PDBQT receptor file of N, H, CA, C and O in Angstrom, charges set to zero:
ATOM      1  N   UNK A   1       0.824  -1.183   0.000  1.00  0.00    +0.000 N 
ATOM      2  CA  UNK A   1      -0.005   0.003   0.003  1.00  0.00    +0.000 C 
ATOM      3  C   UNK A   1       0.871   1.249   0.004  1.00  0.00    +0.000 C 
ATOM      4  O   UNK A   1       0.504   2.255  -0.603  1.00  0.00    +0.000 OA
ATOM      5  N   UNK A   2       2.007   1.204   0.663  1.00  0.00    +0.000 N 
ATOM      6  H   UNK A   2       2.305   0.387   1.156  1.00  0.00    +0.000 HD
ATOM      7  CA  UNK A   2       2.887   2.363   0.708  1.00  0.00    +0.000 C 
ATOM      8  C   UNK A   2       3.545   2.604  -0.645  1.00  0.00    +0.000 C 
ATOM      9  O   UNK A   2       3.951   3.728  -0.942  1.00  0.00    +0.000 OA
ATOM     10  N   UNK A   3       3.654   1.575  -1.460  1.00  0.00    +0.000 N 
ATOM     11  H   UNK A   3       3.324   0.662  -1.219  1.00  0.00    +0.000 HD
ATOM     12  CA  UNK A   3       4.317   1.743  -2.758  1.00  0.00    +0.000 C 
ATOM     13  C   UNK A   3       3.467   2.545  -3.740  1.00  0.00    +0.000 C 
ATOM     14  O   UNK A   3       3.989   2.998  -4.758  1.00  0.00    +0.000 OA
ATOM     15  N   UNK A   4       2.165   2.736  -3.464  1.00  0.00    +0.000 N 
ATOM     16  H   UNK A   4       1.742   2.368  -2.637  1.00  0.00    +0.000 HD
ATOM     17  CA  UNK A   4       1.323   3.483  -4.403  1.00  0.00    +0.000 C 
ATOM     18  C   UNK A   4       1.740   4.947  -4.454  1.00  0.00    +0.000 C 
ATOM     19  O   UNK A   4       1.434   5.620  -5.438  1.00  0.00    +0.000 OA
ATOM     20  N   UNK A   5       2.407   5.458  -3.464  1.00  0.00    +0.000 N 
ATOM     21  H   UNK A   5       2.656   4.911  -2.665  1.00  0.00    +0.000 HD
ATOM     22  CA  UNK A   5       2.844   6.853  -3.469  1.00  0.00    +0.000 C 
ATOM     23  C   UNK A   5       3.977   7.073  -4.462  1.00  0.00    +0.000 C 
ATOM     24  O   UNK A   5       4.212   8.201  -4.896  1.00  0.00    +0.000 OA
ATOM     25  N   UNK A   6       4.681   6.001  -4.826  1.00  0.00    +0.000 N 
ATOM     26  H   UNK A   6       4.490   5.085  -4.474  1.00  0.00    +0.000 HD
ATOM     27  CA  UNK A   6       5.833   6.144  -5.703  1.00  0.00    +0.000 C 
ATOM     28  C   UNK A   6       5.496   5.795  -7.149  1.00  0.00    +0.000 C 
ATOM     29  O   UNK A   6       6.377   5.857  -8.006  1.00  0.00    +0.000 OA
ATOM     30  N   UNK A   7       4.259   5.431  -7.445  1.00  0.00    +0.000 N 
ATOM     31  H   UNK A   7       3.543   5.380  -6.748  1.00  0.00    +0.000 HD
ATOM     32  CA  UNK A   7       3.877   5.128  -8.817  1.00  0.00    +0.000 C 
ATOM     33  C   UNK A   7       3.676   6.420  -9.602  1.00  0.00    +0.000 C 
ATOM     34  O   UNK A   7       3.290   7.449  -9.048  1.00  0.00    +0.000 OA
ATOM     35  N   UNK A   8       3.943   6.346 -10.892  1.00  0.00    +0.000 N 
ATOM     36  H   UNK A   8       4.256   5.510 -11.343  1.00  0.00    +0.000 HD
ATOM     37  CA  UNK A   8       3.795   7.519 -11.743  1.00  0.00    +0.000 C 
ATOM     38  C   UNK A   8       2.305   7.835 -11.914  1.00  0.00    +0.000 C 
ATOM     39  O   UNK A   8       1.903   8.989 -11.765  1.00  0.00    +0.000 OA
ATOM     40  N   UNK A   9       1.488   6.834 -12.221  1.00  0.00    +0.000 N 
ATOM     41  H   UNK A   9       1.814   5.896 -12.341  1.00  0.00    +0.000 HD
ATOM     42  CA  UNK A   9       0.064   7.030 -12.375  1.00  0.00    +0.000 C 
ATOM     43  C   UNK A   9      -0.629   6.553 -11.103  1.00  0.00    +0.000 C 
ATOM     44  O   UNK A   9      -1.300   5.521 -11.108  1.00  0.00    +0.000 OA
ATOM     45  N   UNK A  10      -0.472   7.286 -10.038  1.00  0.00    +0.000 N 
ATOM     46  H   UNK A  10       0.073   8.125 -10.034  1.00  0.00    +0.000 HD
ATOM     47  CA  UNK A  10      -0.957   6.865  -8.736  1.00  0.00    +0.000 C 
ATOM     48  C   UNK A  10      -2.464   6.946  -8.580  1.00  0.00    +0.000 C 
ATOM     49  O   UNK A  10      -3.050   6.143  -7.854  1.00  0.00    +0.000 OA
ATOM     50  N   UNK A  11      -3.108   7.903  -9.250  1.00  0.00    +0.000 N 
ATOM     51  H   UNK A  11      -2.632   8.555  -9.840  1.00  0.00    +0.000 HD
ATOM     52  CA  UNK A  11      -4.550   8.072  -9.043  1.00  0.00    +0.000 C 
ATOM     53  C   UNK A  11      -5.358   6.890  -9.552  1.00  0.00    +0.000 C 
ATOM     54  O   UNK A  11      -6.231   6.428  -8.817  1.00  0.00    +0.000 OA
ATOM     55  N   UNK A  12      -5.134   6.357 -10.769  1.00  0.00    +0.000 N 
ATOM     56  H   UNK A  12      -4.425   6.732 -11.366  1.00  0.00    +0.000 HD
ATOM     57  CA  UNK A  12      -5.916   5.194 -11.194  1.00  0.00    +0.000 C 
ATOM     58  C   UNK A  12      -5.662   3.964 -10.333  1.00  0.00    +0.000 C 
ATOM     59  O   UNK A  12      -6.583   3.189 -10.077  1.00  0.00    +0.000 OA
ATOM     60  N   UNK A  13      -4.426   3.776  -9.883  1.00  0.00    +0.000 N 
ATOM     61  H   UNK A  13      -3.677   4.406 -10.091  1.00  0.00    +0.000 HD
ATOM     62  CA  UNK A  13      -4.145   2.613  -9.048  1.00  0.00    +0.000 C 
ATOM     63  C   UNK A  13      -4.794   2.762  -7.688  1.00  0.00    +0.000 C 
ATOM     64  O   UNK A  13      -5.218   1.765  -7.105  1.00  0.00    +0.000 OA
ATOM     65  N   UNK A  14      -4.886   3.985  -7.161  1.00  0.00    +0.000 N 
ATOM     66  H   UNK A  14      -4.541   4.795  -7.635  1.00  0.00    +0.000 HD
ATOM     67  CA  UNK A  14      -5.557   4.192  -5.885  1.00  0.00    +0.000 C 
ATOM     68  C   UNK A  14      -7.045   3.918  -6.034  1.00  0.00    +0.000 C 
ATOM     69  O   UNK A  14      -7.669   3.397  -5.109  1.00  0.00    +0.000 OA
ATOM     70  N   UNK A  15      -7.627   4.258  -7.180  1.00  0.00    +0.000 N 
ATOM     71  H   UNK A  15      -7.120   4.681  -7.931  1.00  0.00    +0.000 HD
ATOM     72  CA  UNK A  15      -9.049   3.976  -7.406  1.00  0.00    +0.000 C 
ATOM     73  C   UNK A  15      -9.294   2.476  -7.488  1.00  0.00    +0.000 C 
ATOM     74  O   UNK A  15     -10.281   1.980  -6.944  1.00  0.00    +0.000 OA
ATOM     75  N   UNK A  16      -8.419   1.759  -8.154  1.00  0.00    +0.000 N 
ATOM     76  H   UNK A  16      -7.617   2.162  -8.596  1.00  0.00    +0.000 HD
ATOM     77  CA  UNK A  16      -8.611   0.313  -8.247  1.00  0.00    +0.000 C 
ATOM     78  C   UNK A  16      -8.376  -0.347  -6.889  1.00  0.00    +0.000 C 
ATOM     79  O   UNK A  16      -9.053  -1.322  -6.564  1.00  0.00    +0.000 OA
ATOM     80  N   UNK A  17      -7.442   0.153  -6.096  1.00  0.00    +0.000 N 
ATOM     81  H   UNK A  17      -6.891   0.945  -6.361  1.00  0.00    +0.000 HD
ATOM     82  CA  UNK A  17      -7.208  -0.389  -4.771  1.00  0.00    +0.000 C 
ATOM     83  C   UNK A  17      -8.419  -0.178  -3.888  1.00  0.00    +0.000 C 
ATOM     84  O   UNK A  17      -8.773  -1.063  -3.108  1.00  0.00    +0.000 OA
ATOM     85  N   UNK A  18      -9.065   0.976  -3.992  1.00  0.00    +0.000 N 
ATOM     86  H   UNK A  18      -8.778   1.695  -4.625  1.00  0.00    +0.000 HD
ATOM     87  CA  UNK A  18     -10.242   1.248  -3.153  1.00  0.00    +0.000 C 
ATOM     88  C   UNK A  18     -11.425   0.387  -3.577  1.00  0.00    +0.000 C 
ATOM     89  O   UNK A  18     -12.202  -0.048  -2.728  1.00  0.00    +0.000 OA
ATOM     90  N   UNK A  19     -11.576   0.132  -4.884  1.00  0.00    +0.000 N 
ATOM     91  H   UNK A  19     -10.944   0.486  -5.574  1.00  0.00    +0.000 HD
ATOM     92  CA  UNK A  19     -12.691  -0.719  -5.316  1.00  0.00    +0.000 C 
ATOM     93  C   UNK A  19     -12.463  -2.157  -4.872  1.00  0.00    +0.000 C 
ATOM     94  O   UNK A  19     -13.416  -2.861  -4.538  1.00  0.00    +0.000 OA
ATOM     95  N   UNK A  20     -11.214  -2.596  -4.865  1.00  0.00    +0.000 N 
ATOM     96  H   UNK A  20     -10.440  -2.024  -5.136  1.00  0.00    +0.000 HD
ATOM     97  CA  UNK A  20     -10.907  -3.928  -4.355  1.00  0.00    +0.000 C 
ATOM     98  C   UNK A  20     -11.171  -4.010  -2.860  1.00  0.00    +0.000 C 
ATOM     99  O   UNK A  20     -11.702  -5.007  -2.372  1.00  0.00    +0.000 OA
ATOM    100  N   UNK A  21     -10.804  -2.973  -2.143  1.00  0.00    +0.000 N 
ATOM    101  H   UNK A  21     -10.373  -2.163  -2.539  1.00  0.00    +0.000 HD
ATOM    102  CA  UNK A  21     -11.061  -2.943  -0.691  1.00  0.00    +0.000 C 
ATOM    103  C   UNK A  21     -12.556  -2.932  -0.419  1.00  0.00    +0.000 C 
ATOM    104  O   UNK A  21     -13.012  -3.599   0.510  1.00  0.00    +0.000 OA
ATOM    105  N   UNK A  22     -13.325  -2.198  -1.199  1.00  0.00    +0.000 N 
ATOM    106  H   UNK A  22     -12.955  -1.657  -1.954  1.00  0.00    +0.000 HD
ATOM    107  CA  UNK A  22     -14.777  -2.168  -1.018  1.00  0.00    +0.000 C 
ATOM    108  C   UNK A  22     -15.379  -3.541  -1.265  1.00  0.00    +0.000 C 
ATOM    109  O   UNK A  22     -16.272  -3.967  -0.532  1.00  0.00    +0.000 OA
ATOM    110  N   UNK A  23     -14.902  -4.238  -2.289  1.00  0.00    +0.000 N 
ATOM    111  H   UNK A  23     -14.177  -3.892  -2.885  1.00  0.00    +0.000 HD
ATOM    112  CA  UNK A  23     -15.414  -5.581  -2.581  1.00  0.00    +0.000 C 
ATOM    113  C   UNK A  23     -15.092  -6.536  -1.438  1.00  0.00    +0.000 C 
ATOM    114  O   UNK A  23     -15.914  -7.382  -1.086  1.00  0.00    +0.000 OA
ATOM    115  N   UNK A  24     -13.904  -6.407  -0.858  1.00  0.00    +0.000 N 
ATOM    116  H   UNK A  24     -13.237  -5.720  -1.144  1.00  0.00    +0.000 HD
ATOM    117  CA  UNK A  24     -13.526  -7.263   0.257  1.00  0.00    +0.000 C 
ATOM    118  C   UNK A  24     -14.402  -6.976   1.480  1.00  0.00    +0.000 C 
ATOM    119  O   UNK A  24     -14.825  -7.904   2.170  1.00  0.00    +0.000 OA
ATOM    120  N   UNK A  25     -14.673  -5.711   1.745  1.00  0.00    +0.000 N 
ATOM    121  H   UNK A  25     -14.330  -4.958   1.184  1.00  0.00    +0.000 HD
ATOM    122  CA  UNK A  25     -15.531  -5.357   2.883  1.00  0.00    +0.000 C 
ATOM    123  C   UNK A  25     -16.945  -5.907   2.643  1.00  0.00    +0.000 C 
ATOM    124  O   UNK A  25     -17.575  -6.403   3.576  1.00  0.00    +0.000 OA
ATOM    125  N   UNK A  26     -17.437  -5.828   1.430  1.00  0.00    +0.000 N 
ATOM    126  H   UNK A  26     -16.925  -5.425   0.671  1.00  0.00    +0.000 HD
ATOM    127  CA  UNK A  26     -18.774  -6.366   1.108  1.00  0.00    +0.000 C 
ATOM    128  C   UNK A  26     -18.826  -7.864   1.335  1.00  0.00    +0.000 C 
ATOM    129  O   UNK A  26     -19.812  -8.381   1.861  1.00  0.00    +0.000 OA
ATOM    130  N   UNK A  27     -17.760  -8.572   0.939  1.00  0.00    +0.000 N 
ATOM    131  H   UNK A  27     -16.959  -8.153   0.512  1.00  0.00    +0.000 HD
ATOM    132  CA  UNK A  27     -17.726 -10.017   1.194  1.00  0.00    +0.000 C 
ATOM    133  C   UNK A  27     -17.689 -10.323   2.674  1.00  0.00    +0.000 C 
ATOM    134  O   UNK A  27     -18.326 -11.275   3.127  1.00  0.00    +0.000 OA
ATOM    135  N   UNK A  28     -16.952  -9.531   3.436  1.00  0.00    +0.000 N 
ATOM    136  H   UNK A  28     -16.435  -8.758   3.068  1.00  0.00    +0.000 HD
ATOM    137  CA  UNK A  28     -16.874  -9.744   4.881  1.00  0.00    +0.000 C 
ATOM    138  C   UNK A  28     -18.231  -9.534   5.544  1.00  0.00    +0.000 C 
ATOM    139  O   UNK A  28     -18.605 -10.304   6.429  1.00  0.00    +0.000 OA
ATOM    140  N   UNK A  29     -18.976  -8.508   5.136  1.00  0.00    +0.000 N 
ATOM    141  H   UNK A  29     -18.673  -7.883   4.417  1.00  0.00    +0.000 HD
ATOM    142  CA  UNK A  29     -20.306  -8.291   5.684  1.00  0.00    +0.000 C 
ATOM    143  C   UNK A  29     -21.257  -9.410   5.286  1.00  0.00    +0.000 C 
ATOM    144  O   UNK A  29     -22.195  -9.712   6.023  1.00  0.00    +0.000 OA
ATOM    145  N   UNK A  30     -21.031 -10.029   4.134  1.00  0.00    +0.000 N 
ATOM    146  H   UNK A  30     -20.268  -9.784   3.535  1.00  0.00    +0.000 HD
ATOM    147  CA  UNK A  30     -21.854 -11.157   3.726  1.00  0.00    +0.000 C 
ATOM    148  C   UNK A  30     -21.649 -12.368   4.609  1.00  0.00    +0.000 C 
ATOM    149  O   UNK A  30     -22.578 -13.147   4.820  1.00  0.00    +0.000 OA
ATOM    150  N   UNK A  31     -20.432 -12.538   5.133  1.00  0.00    +0.000 N 
ATOM    151  H   UNK A  31     -19.678 -11.904   4.961  1.00  0.00    +0.000 HD
ATOM    152  CA  UNK A  31     -20.122 -13.670   6.006  1.00  0.00    +0.000 C 
ATOM    153  C   UNK A  31     -20.396 -13.381   7.472  1.00  0.00    +0.000 C 
ATOM    154  O   UNK A  31     -20.267 -14.277   8.306  1.00  0.00    +0.000 OA
ATOM    155  N   UNK A  32     -20.769 -12.154   7.804  1.00  0.00    +0.000 N 
ATOM    156  H   UNK A  32     -20.874 -11.426   7.126  1.00  0.00    +0.000 HD
ATOM    157  CA  UNK A  32     -20.932 -11.755   9.199  1.00  0.00    +0.000 C 
ATOM    158  C   UNK A  32     -21.968 -12.575   9.954  1.00  0.00    +0.000 C 
ATOM    159  O   UNK A  32     -21.661 -13.009  11.064  1.00  0.00    +0.000 OA
ATOM    160  N   UNK A  33     -23.173 -12.823   9.438  1.00  0.00    +0.000 N 
ATOM    161  H   UNK A  33     -23.422 -12.470   8.536  1.00  0.00    +0.000 HD
ATOM    162  CA  UNK A  33     -24.156 -13.580  10.218  1.00  0.00    +0.000 C 
ATOM    163  C   UNK A  33     -23.674 -14.987  10.596  1.00  0.00    +0.000 C 
ATOM    164  O   UNK A  33     -23.885 -15.441  11.721  1.00  0.00    +0.000 OA
ATOM    165  N   UNK A  34     -23.021 -15.672   9.639  1.00  0.00    +0.000 N 
ATOM    166  H   UNK A  34     -22.849 -15.303   8.725  1.00  0.00    +0.000 HD
ATOM    167  CA  UNK A  34     -22.524 -17.026   9.929  1.00  0.00    +0.000 C 
ATOM    168  C   UNK A  34     -21.423 -16.968  10.986  1.00  0.00    +0.000 C 
ATOM    169  O   UNK A  34     -21.373 -17.814  11.878  1.00  0.00    +0.000 OA
ATOM    170  N   UNK A  35     -20.547 -15.977  10.887  1.00  0.00    +0.000 N 
ATOM    171  H   UNK A  35     -20.587 -15.290  10.162  1.00  0.00    +0.000 HD
ATOM    172  CA  UNK A  35     -19.467 -15.840  11.865  1.00  0.00    +0.000 C 
ATOM    173  C   UNK A  35     -20.025 -15.556  13.248  1.00  0.00    +0.000 C 
ATOM    174  O   UNK A  35     -19.577 -16.154  14.226  1.00  0.00    +0.000 OA
ATOM    175  N   UNK A  36     -20.994 -14.657  13.347  1.00  0.00    +0.000 N 
ATOM    176  H   UNK A  36     -21.358 -14.172  12.552  1.00  0.00    +0.000 HD
ATOM    177  CA  UNK A  36     -21.597 -14.348  14.645  1.00  0.00    +0.000 C 
ATOM    178  C   UNK A  36     -22.316 -15.552  15.234  1.00  0.00    +0.000 C 
ATOM    179  O   UNK A  36     -22.282 -15.761  16.447  1.00  0.00    +0.000 OA
ATOM    180  N   UNK A  37     -22.964 -16.343  14.392  1.00  0.00    +0.000 N 
ATOM    181  H   UNK A  37     -22.992 -16.174  13.406  1.00  0.00    +0.000 HD
ATOM    182  CA  UNK A  37     -23.655 -17.536  14.889  1.00  0.00    +0.000 C 
ATOM    183  C   UNK A  37     -22.645 -18.527  15.465  1.00  0.00    +0.000 C 
ATOM    184  O   UNK A  37     -22.899 -19.136  16.505  1.00  0.00    +0.000 OA
ATOM    185  N   UNK A  38     -21.509 -18.692  14.801  1.00  0.00    +0.000 N 
ATOM    186  H   UNK A  38     -21.303 -18.198  13.956  1.00  0.00    +0.000 HD
ATOM    187  CA  UNK A  38     -20.478 -19.599  15.320  1.00  0.00    +0.000 C 
ATOM    188  C   UNK A  38     -19.906 -19.079  16.636  1.00  0.00    +0.000 C 
ATOM    189  O   UNK A  38     -19.715 -19.842  17.582  1.00  0.00    +0.000 OA
ATOM    190  N   UNK A  39     -19.635 -17.782  16.689  1.00  0.00    +0.000 N 
ATOM    191  H   UNK A  39     -19.790 -17.161  15.920  1.00  0.00    +0.000 HD
ATOM    192  CA  UNK A  39     -19.094 -17.217  17.945  1.00  0.00    +0.000 C 
ATOM    193  C   UNK A  39     -20.109 -17.319  19.067  1.00  0.00    +0.000 C 
ATOM    194  O   UNK A  39     -19.734 -17.543  20.218  1.00  0.00    +0.000 OA
ATOM    195  N   UNK A  40     -21.387 -17.160  18.756  1.00  0.00    +0.000 N 
ATOM    196  H   UNK A  40     -21.692 -16.978  17.821  1.00  0.00    +0.000 HD
ATOM    197  CA  UNK A  40     -22.427 -17.283  19.775  1.00  0.00    +0.000 C 
ATOM    198  C   UNK A  40     -22.421 -18.683  20.362  1.00  0.00    +0.000 C 
ATOM    199  O   UNK A  40     -22.540 -18.849  21.576  1.00  0.00    +0.000 OA
ATOM    200  N   UNK A  41     -22.283 -19.703  19.503  1.00  0.00    +0.000 N 
ATOM    201  H   UNK A  41     -22.187 -19.569  18.517  1.00  0.00    +0.000 HD
ATOM    202  CA  UNK A  41     -22.235 -21.072  19.986  1.00  0.00    +0.000 C 
ATOM    203  C   UNK A  41     -21.005 -21.316  20.847  1.00  0.00    +0.000 C 
ATOM    204  O   UNK A  41     -21.105 -21.964  21.888  1.00  0.00    +0.000 OA
ATOM    205  N   UNK A  42     -19.853 -20.813  20.437  1.00  0.00    +0.000 N 
ATOM    206  H   UNK A  42     -19.772 -20.286  19.591  1.00  0.00    +0.000 HD
ATOM    207  CA  UNK A  42     -18.618 -20.997  21.202  1.00  0.00    +0.000 C 
ATOM    208  C   UNK A  42     -18.725 -20.334  22.569  1.00  0.00    +0.000 C 
ATOM    209  O   UNK A  42     -18.334 -20.920  23.579  1.00  0.00    +0.000 OA
ATOM    210  N   UNK A  43     -19.250 -19.122  22.604  1.00  0.00    +0.000 N 
ATOM    211  H   UNK A  43     -19.568 -18.646  21.784  1.00  0.00    +0.000 HD
ATOM    212  CA  UNK A  43     -19.366 -18.412  23.882  1.00  0.00    +0.000 C 
ATOM    213  C   UNK A  43     -20.369 -19.119  24.787  1.00  0.00    +0.000 C 
ATOM    214  O   UNK A  43     -20.145 -19.223  25.993  1.00  0.00    +0.000 OA
ATOM    215  N   UNK A  44     -21.481 -19.611  24.213  1.00  0.00    +0.000 N 
ATOM    216  H   UNK A  44     -21.662 -19.527  23.234  1.00  0.00    +0.000 HD
ATOM    217  CA  UNK A  44     -22.459 -20.357  25.013  1.00  0.00    +0.000 C 
ATOM    218  C   UNK A  44     -21.834 -21.596  25.611  1.00  0.00    +0.000 C 
ATOM    219  O   UNK A  44     -22.053 -21.893  26.785  1.00  0.00    +0.000 OA
ATOM    220  N   UNK A  45     -21.055 -22.329  24.822  1.00  0.00    +0.000 N 
ATOM    221  H   UNK A  45     -20.876 -22.088  23.868  1.00  0.00    +0.000 HD
ATOM    222  CA  UNK A  45     -20.401 -23.547  25.318  1.00  0.00    +0.000 C 
ATOM    223  C   UNK A  45     -19.408 -23.216  26.419  1.00  0.00    +0.000 C 
ATOM    224  O   UNK A  45     -19.305 -23.954  27.399  1.00  0.00    +0.000 OA
ATOM    225  N   UNK A  46     -18.677 -22.122  26.273  1.00  0.00    +0.000 N 
ATOM    226  H   UNK A  46     -18.761 -21.523  25.477  1.00  0.00    +0.000 HD
ATOM    227  CA  UNK A  46     -17.714 -21.737  27.302  1.00  0.00    +0.000 C 
ATOM    228  C   UNK A  46     -18.440 -21.376  28.602  1.00  0.00    +0.000 C 
ATOM    229  O   UNK A  46     -17.994 -21.765  29.681  1.00  0.00    +0.000 OA
ATOM    230  N   UNK A  47     -19.539 -20.645  28.515  1.00  0.00    +0.000 N 
ATOM    231  H   UNK A  47     -19.901 -20.329  27.638  1.00  0.00    +0.000 HD
ATOM    232  CA  UNK A  47     -20.292 -20.280  29.714  1.00  0.00    +0.000 C 
ATOM    233  C   UNK A  47     -20.877 -21.510  30.400  1.00  0.00    +0.000 C 
ATOM    234  O   UNK A  47     -20.896 -21.582  31.628  1.00  0.00    +0.000 OA
ATOM    235  N   UNK A  48     -21.347 -22.460  29.632  1.00  0.00    +0.000 N 
ATOM    236  H   UNK A  48     -21.332 -22.401  28.634  1.00  0.00    +0.000 HD
ATOM    237  CA  UNK A  48     -21.904 -23.685  30.224  1.00  0.00    +0.000 C 
ATOM    238  C   UNK A  48     -20.805 -24.450  30.945  1.00  0.00    +0.000 C 
ATOM    239  O   UNK A  48     -21.024 -24.951  32.048  1.00  0.00    +0.000 OA
ATOM    240  N   UNK A  49     -19.630 -24.546  30.340  1.00  0.00    +0.000 N 
ATOM    241  H   UNK A  49     -19.452 -24.138  29.445  1.00  0.00    +0.000 HD
ATOM    242  CA  UNK A  49     -18.538 -25.286  30.966  1.00  0.00    +0.000 C 
ATOM    243  C   UNK A  49     -18.053 -24.589  32.235  1.00  0.00    +0.000 C 
ATOM    244  O   UNK A  49     -17.704 -25.257  33.208  1.00  0.00    +0.000 OA
ATOM    245  N   UNK A  50     -18.029 -23.270  32.238  1.00  0.00    +0.000 N 
ATOM    246  H   UNK A  50     -18.313 -22.728  31.447  1.00  0.00    +0.000 HD
ATOM    247  CA  UNK A  50     -17.538 -22.546  33.396  1.00  0.00    +0.000 C 
ATOM    248  C   UNK A  50     -18.515 -22.668  34.552  1.00  0.00    +0.000 C 
ATOM    249  O   UNK A  50     -18.089 -22.800  35.700  1.00  0.00    +0.000 OA
ATOM    250  N   UNK A  51     -19.806 -22.629  34.282  1.00  0.00    +0.000 N 
ATOM    251  H   UNK A  51     -20.152 -22.522  33.349  1.00  0.00    +0.000 HD
ATOM    252  CA  UNK A  51     -20.801 -22.623  35.342  1.00  0.00    +0.000 C 
ATOM    253  C   UNK A  51     -21.347 -24.003  35.669  1.00  0.00    +0.000 C 
ATOM    254  O   UNK A  51     -22.153 -24.137  36.590  1.00  0.00    +0.000 OA
ATOM    255  N   UNK A  52     -20.937 -25.018  34.953  1.00  0.00    +0.000 N 
ATOM    256  H   UNK A  52     -20.283 -24.910  34.205  1.00  0.00    +0.000 HD
ATOM    257  CA  UNK A  52     -21.390 -26.388  35.240  1.00  0.00    +0.000 C 
ATOM    258  C   UNK A  52     -20.694 -26.900  36.492  1.00  0.00    +0.000 C 
ATOM    259  O   UNK A  52     -19.551 -26.527  36.755  1.00  0.00    +0.000 OA
ATOM    260  N   UNK A  53     -21.354 -27.738  37.261  1.00  0.00    +0.000 N 
ATOM    261  H   UNK A  53     -22.283 -28.041  37.048  1.00  0.00    +0.000 HD
ATOM    262  CA  UNK A  53     -20.697 -28.287  38.452  1.00  0.00    +0.000 C 
ATOM    263  C   UNK A  53     -19.562 -29.225  38.019  1.00  0.00    +0.000 C 
ATOM    264  O   UNK A  53     -19.657 -29.893  36.989  1.00  0.00    +0.000 OA
ATOM    265  N   UNK A  54     -18.532 -29.264  38.788  1.00  0.00    +0.000 N 
ATOM    266  H   UNK A  54     -18.455 -28.721  39.625  1.00  0.00    +0.000 HD
ATOM    267  CA  UNK A  54     -17.420 -30.151  38.419  1.00  0.00    +0.000 C 
ATOM    268  C   UNK A  54     -17.872 -31.618  38.352  1.00  0.00    +0.000 C 
ATOM    269  O   UNK A  54     -18.616 -32.085  39.214  1.00  0.00    +0.000 OA
ATOM    270  N   UNK A  55     -17.422 -32.319  37.343  1.00  0.00    +0.000 N 
ATOM    271  H   UNK A  55     -16.817 -31.939  36.643  1.00  0.00    +0.000 HD
ATOM    272  CA  UNK A  55     -17.823 -33.708  37.132  1.00  0.00    +0.000 C 
ATOM    273  C   UNK A  55     -17.152 -34.626  38.151  1.00  0.00    +0.000 C 
ATOM    274  O   UNK A  55     -17.757 -35.602  38.594  1.00  0.00    +0.000 OA
ATOM    275  N   UNK A  56     -15.925 -34.327  38.522  1.00  0.00    +0.000 N 
ATOM    276  H   UNK A  56     -15.434 -33.533  38.162  1.00  0.00    +0.000 HD
ATOM    277  CA  UNK A  56     -15.168 -35.206  39.417  1.00  0.00    +0.000 C 
ATOM    278  C   UNK A  56     -15.579 -35.073  40.873  1.00  0.00    +0.000 C 
ATOM    279  O   UNK A  56     -15.194 -35.903  41.697  1.00  0.00    +0.000 OA
ATOM    280  N   UNK A  57     -16.344 -34.062  41.203  1.00  0.00    +0.000 N 
ATOM    281  H   UNK A  57     -16.657 -33.389  40.534  1.00  0.00    +0.000 HD
ATOM    282  CA  UNK A  57     -16.729 -33.854  42.596  1.00  0.00    +0.000 C 
ATOM    283  C   UNK A  57     -17.829 -34.854  42.969  1.00  0.00    +0.000 C 
ATOM    284  O   UNK A  57     -18.868 -34.926  42.313  1.00  0.00    +0.000 OA
ATOM    285  N   UNK A  58     -17.588 -35.598  44.001  1.00  0.00    +0.000 N 
ATOM    286  H   UNK A  58     -16.744 -35.540  44.535  1.00  0.00    +0.000 HD
ATOM    287  CA  UNK A  58     -18.584 -36.566  44.439  1.00  0.00    +0.000 C 
ATOM    288  C   UNK A  58     -19.542 -35.922  45.453  1.00  0.00    +0.000 C 
ATOM    289  O   UNK A  58     -19.130 -35.088  46.259  1.00  0.00    +0.000 OA
ATOM    290  N   UNK A  59     -20.813 -36.313  45.406  1.00  0.00    +0.000 N 
ATOM    291  H   UNK A  59     -21.148 -36.991  44.751  1.00  0.00    +0.000 HD
ATOM    292  CA  UNK A  59     -21.809 -35.710  46.322  1.00  0.00    +0.000 C 
ATOM    293  C   UNK A  59     -22.166 -36.651  47.423  1.00  0.00    +0.000 C 
ATOM    294  O   UNK A  59     -22.983 -36.316  48.281  1.00  0.00    +0.000 OA
TER     295      UNK A  59
């Protein structure tokens, strides 16, 4: 990204870099619901394990 300052035709390359970045951000937002669902499951499992009574403890 820093090398774009040293290009002779910097403006067209900066425009193409920004369109590529926009496309990548759009793809990331498309995957966001699935990612949040997976993280929700992982956090739920961690909370259950932390608050569950110890298995090895005899009553």
